[in-house]
C-alpha positions, 0 to 999 in steps of 0.5 A: 607926821612926826611922833611926839617926843615923849612917845619916841623910844628912849635909849636903854643900857641893855645888850641884845638877848644873844649878847646877854647869854654870852655875857652871862657865861663870860661873867663867871670869871669877873669879880662880883658885887652883890648889891643892896636893895637900894642899889638894885632899885637904882640899877634897874632904872639905870638899865631901862632908861628911867635915869636917862641920860645916865650911862651908869653909876656916876663918876667922880666929876659927874658926882661933884657937879651934881652935888654942887650944882645939880648938873652932870659934867656936860651940863645936863640937869640931874639933881640926885647922885646915883652912886655905887658905894662899896666897902673899903676892902672891896674897892682895894681889890679893884683896879681902874678900867676893871669889869665887875659883875653886879649881882642881885642878892640871890647871886643872879647877874644883872649887869657888868660895869666898867670901873672908871672912877674910885674915890672916897666922897665927902659925905658930910658935904653931900648930905648938906648940898643934896639934903640941905642938912647933915642931920642924921634924923634924915633917913637918907643922911642916916643911910649915907653915914650909917649904911652906905660903903665908904668908897664910891665906884663909877662907870658905865653899865652894860645891862644883861637882864632886869631884876626879878620881881615876883609880885604885880608883874603885870603892873610893872612897865619900863619907860619904853613899855609905857611910851608904847602903851601911850602911843597905842592909845593915842595919849598925847598928854599924860600927867603923872601922880607920884605917891608912896601912900595909900590913896584916899578921896582927897587924892582922887579928887586932886588927880581928877582935877589935875588931868582936867585942868591939864587936859591930859590922861592920868598915870598913877605912878606909885613908888614900890622900891624903898620909901621911908622906914615906918611907911606902909608895906608896898604890897598893901599899898598896891592893893589899895591902889587897885581898889581905887583904880575902879573909881577912875574912867578906865579909858583915861587912866592907867596905873604902873609901878615904879621901882624907885628907891626914894631919898626923901630929898624934898626939892631936889627929889621933886626935880628928880621925880620930874625927869624920871616921869619925862623918861616914862613918857609923861608931859605933866607932873603933879607936885605937892606941898612938901613933896617927898619931905622926910618929916621933922629935923633934930630940932623938930622942925620940917626939913623943907618949906612947904613950897620949896619943891614946887618953886625949884621945879618951876625954875627948871621946868622949861629945861626939863621939858615936863610941866608942873601941875601944883598940888592943891591942898584939898579938904572936904566941905561938909555942907556941900559934901565935896572936896575943894582946894582949901585956898579957893573956898570963899565962905570958909567962915560959914562952912564946916571944913573936915580933914584927917591928917596922916597921923590921925589916920594912923591913930584911928587905924591903930586904935580900931577907930572908925574911918569916915566914908568921906575921907577914904574908900571902904575898900582902901580902909579894909586893906589898911585894917587887914595889915594894921589890926588894933594896937592891942592885938599887934606884936611889939618889942620892949627893948631895955638898955643900960649898963651891965648890972643895972637891973635890965634882966631882972625887970625884963623877967618880971615884965615877961611874967606879968605879960604871960599872966595877962595872956593873948599873945606869945611872949619871948624874952631875948636876954643877953646871955641866952642869946649869946649861947644860942645865936651868937656863941662865936662872937667875942666882945669887940665893938663890931661883935657887940654890935652884930649881937644887937643886930641879931637880937633886933632881927629876931625881935622884928620877926617876933613882932611881925608875927604878932608876938611880944619880944622883950630884949635886955642887952647893954646896947650902948650905941645909939646908931645900933639902937636906931637900926633895931628900932627902924627894923622893928617899926616896920611891923609894930611898936618899939618901946625903948626902956632906959634902965637908968641906974648910975655907973657907981650903983652898977659897979657897987652891985657887980654881981658877976665881978665884971667891973672889977676885971674891967678896972684891972684891964683884964676886960677890954672895951667894957661899957662905962669904964673903957668904952662909951655908953650913949644915953638914949636921948628920948626913950619911951620910958626911963626907969630908976632902979635905986630905991625902987623894987623890981616889981614896981619897975616892971609895973611902970613898963606895964603902965606905959604899954597900956598908955600906948594902947599895946595892951588893953587896960584892966 
C-alpha cells in the first residue's frame, strides 16, 4: 500500500550534519548578512520545507510572477513574495554568483546563499498587487516602505542549521516532523486551524465542528513568528493554547507552533497559509471571515471584504491540493447555553444571542471588568490578566511633539510633578536636552541623527512602559513615520499618548528663548524644523493643546484629564 501523499517526506534545503560542520568552518571567509527577525522566520520555513517548492529567496523573474499573478516563473502557484531585502550599500558590495553567509542576530550562521539576482523593486507596485493598496496603514506596506532595505537579493539557499529557539522547544515541529507524527498515529486526514490570537470557547466549538464535518483530526497551528503590532505577545498566547489543549480529546488533536512572519495580506495570505499547511502534512484548512486581515485602511474601511479570502481559496483549492473548511461565525445562544453558527439559527427573533468582539474583550481586560465563562475559559482569562493588569496599573508613555519653543518641556515638567504627586508608579522625564547629553552625545542635528535620537528615546520609553512605569517624552519629533515607529514599539507594552503642542510657528519664533530661530534665519543652523525643514503635523494625536493664552498648569491639567478618560490614572 502506498503512503498517502500528505505523509511522505518533503524536500528540505539542509545539508548533512558533516557537510554543515565543514561549511560552518568555510563560511568564516564569506561576506555575512545579519538577518532581521522577519527574515529569520522566512529562512527557517525555506530551509525546513514549509515554503516548498521555493529553493531560496525569490529571484527577479519569480518575484515578478508572484507579484503580478501569484505564480513562479515555472507556473507553480505561490502568492507571497519571499524576498531578501538589504540596504543599498550592502548590495553594492556583492557580485552576482557570490556566496554570502546568512546569520542570526547573535552572529550564528544559519545558511549560505548564492546571489543570482540583485534588483531594485517597484515597492509601490508590490504593495498594490500583493496587499491590494499602497497604503501605509497596512502594517506590511508600512514595513515595505519604512523598514525594508531598498534592494532585493535572490538565490538558492543551503541550510546549515535551524534558528535557535529557547522557548516551547517541544512544541516546535518541522513539516517532516509533523508528517512523521501523523504517519505514526495513522492520521490520514488532518484539518489545520491558523490563529494568532488566544482561543476562546467560540474557536473551540468551531474547530470541533470543522474536524467533525471533515471527519479529520485537528492540528492547532498557531503563528509564533511575527504578527501584527499590538497583538498579544506569543509567550502569553502559547500559554493560553496550552490551557485550552486539555479541553480537546488528546487522541484526535495536537498542537504545533509555526514560526511564520505574517504579512496580514488577506486573500493572498489565506492561499499562502493553505500551501504552508499542506507542506506540513495537512489535508484541510479552516479559512475564516476576513482571514488574516490587518484591520482598517487610511479611509477607515476594511482592507478586504469579509469573504474575499474564502473565495480566492475556493478558486485555487483543487490546484493547491488542500481543502478549505469555511469558518462559521459562531455566536452564543443564551437560552440553549451553546454556540451555534450565526447563519443557521432559525429562531433568531426569539432567542438572546451573545457575542464579545476582540475590541470589547481588550476593553474588559484593560479595565479589569468581568469576562463571562460562556465567552472564554477561566484558565485563558487568567493568563491574559497576568499580561494585562487593569489600565490604571499599566505603564504608559506620554509623547509631546511640537516646534522648538512651543512649550513641550515646560508642560512635560508640570505633568511629571502632577503624576509624582499622585504616586503609585515611577515617572521618568525624557527631555530633549537631557537625552542629548546622556544617550545621544555623539549625534549631530542632521535628519538621520535627529531620527536616531527619537528612536532611542522611544526605545527607553518602551522599556519604562513595559516595566510598569510612566515615561514622559518631549522631543520635537518632526517626522510622522518616526513617531509611528515609536508608537508601535511602545504599544506592544502599554498605551502611547501623543500630545501635539500646537503653538504656531510665529509664536515660537517670537519666544525664541534659546536664540535658535534667529540663527536658523541667518543660515547658521541647517535643517531647522519649521524654517528649513518640514514638520509633519500629527493627523490624529490623542490630544492637541494650545499654549497661547493658556497657562502651563492648565495645559498639564488637560493631559491629566485625558489620561483619566483613557483609564490610565484612577479618577479622583
